[in-house]
C-alpha positions in Angstrom: -6.4 9.8 -18.5 -5.2 5.9 -17.8 -2.6 6.8 -17.8 -2.6 9.3 -15.4 -4.6 7.1 -13.0 -1.6 4.8 -13.6 1.0 7.0 -12.6 -0.9 8.0 -9.6 -1.3 3.9 -8.6 2.8 4.2 -8.6 3.3 7.2 -6.5 1.0 5.3 -4.0 2.7 1.8 -4.3 5.6 3.7 -3.5 4.7 5.8 -1.0 3.2 2.5 0.6 6.9 1.1 0.2 8.2 4.1 1.9 5.5 3.2 5.3 6.1 -0.6 5.0 9.9 -0.6 4.8 9.9 2.3 8.5 7.6 0.1 9.5 10.5 -3.1 9.1 13.3 -0.8 10.4 11.2 0.3 13.7 10.4 -3.8 14.0 14.4 -4.2 13.7 14.7 -2.0 16.1 13.0 -3.2 18.5 13.9 -6.0 18.3 11.6 -8.2 15.8 12.2 -10.2 13.4 11.3 -8.1 9.8 13.2 -9.6 6.8 13.0 -7.1 4.1 11.6 -9.7 1.1 9.4 -11.6 3.0 7.2 -11.9 6.2 5.1 -8.3 5.1 1.9 -10.3 6.6 3.3 -10.8 10.3 5.2 -7.2 10.1 1.5 -6.1 10.3 0.9 -8.5 13.6 4.0 -7.5 15.2 3.7 -3.9 14.3 0.4 -4.0 16.0 2.2 -5.8 19.2 4.9 -3.2 19.2 2.0 -0.4 19.3 0.2 -1.7 21.6 3.3 -2.7 24.4 4.9 1.1 23.9 4.3 3.0 27.1 5.0 6.3 25.6 2.2 7.8 24.3 3.7 10.4 21.8 5.7 7.2 20.5 2.4 5.4 20.6 0.5 8.1 18.2 3.6 8.5 15.6 3.5 4.3 15.1 -0.7 4.8 14.7 0.0 7.5 11.9 2.7 5.7 10.2 0.1 2.3 10.5 -2.8 4.3 9.7 -0.8 6.4 6.7 0.1 2.6 5.0 -3.7 1.7 4.8 -4.2 4.6 3.5 -2.2 4.2 0.7 -2.6 0.7 0.2 -6.1 1.7 0.2 -5.9 4.2 -2.6 -3.6 1.7 -4.8 -6.3 -0.7 -4.7 -9.1 2.5 -5.4 -6.9 3.5 -8.1 -6.5 0.7 -10.1 -9.9 -0.4 -9.5 -10.7 3.4 -11.5 -8.1 3.0 -14.3 -9.8 -0.7 -15.2 -13.3 1.1 -14.3 -12.4 3.9 -16.9 -10.7 1.1 -19.8 -13.9 -1.1 -20.0 -16.5 2.0 -19.8 -14.7 4.1 -22.7 -11.5 2.3 -24.4 -11.9 -1.5 -24.8 -14.0 -3.5 -26.4 -13.9 -7.6 -25.3 -14.0 -9.9 -28.5 -13.3 -13.0 -26.2 -9.6 -13.6 -27.1 -7.8 -10.0 -26.4 -8.9 -6.3 -26.1 -9.2 -4.2 -29.1 -8.2 -0.7 -28.1 -10.0 2.6 -30.0 -7.5 5.5 -29.1 
């Protein structure tokens, strides 16, 4: 069960990366500085600026959907990690002070 939860978390991480790099591409296309390997927090602020400055309603809605989906995927990654840790602590693990002993 933990492995399934882990794979679900990895799946959401891949989806989140897709949306994040889509946002970076849209920022570059619209003249913002967006770097591939750093500056992720500034990208969110710049993307919000891009959404606010866009006058086309359909484009603005498209941008909002991308941002919403990114936020949902981040929340689902965190949720799957929490569920995995809780599941492990309730059903599989015993803490002995130094390491974790698993009962399979």
